[in-house]
Residue, then its C-alpha position, 0 to 999 in steps of 0.5 A: x089708228x094706222x098710224x098709231x100701229x106704224x108707231x107702235x111697230x117702229x118703237x118695239x123694233x126700236x126697243x128690241x134692238x136696244x135690249x138686245x144691244x144692252x145685252x151684249x154689252x153686258x154680256x162683253x164685260x161679264x166676259x172681258x172681267x173673267x179673262x182679266x181675272x184669269x190673265x192675272x191668275x196666271x201672272x201670278x202663278x208665274x211671277x211674271x205679274x211684278x213690275x217695277x213702277x215709278x214715279x214721272x219725274x223721279x230716277x231710280x238711283 
């Protein structure tokens, strides 16, 4: 019985740690997406968001 209690204690401890890590990852993704949208909006308003891109191997005339 003692082994079962020790196993469950360890299991729930790691489960709680896993849930906390998953919550932090989700929060980081949401914050990152908001920051990116904000940055894109600021660049669009200032007109600095348009950059010329070339295909590798081709040159501008």
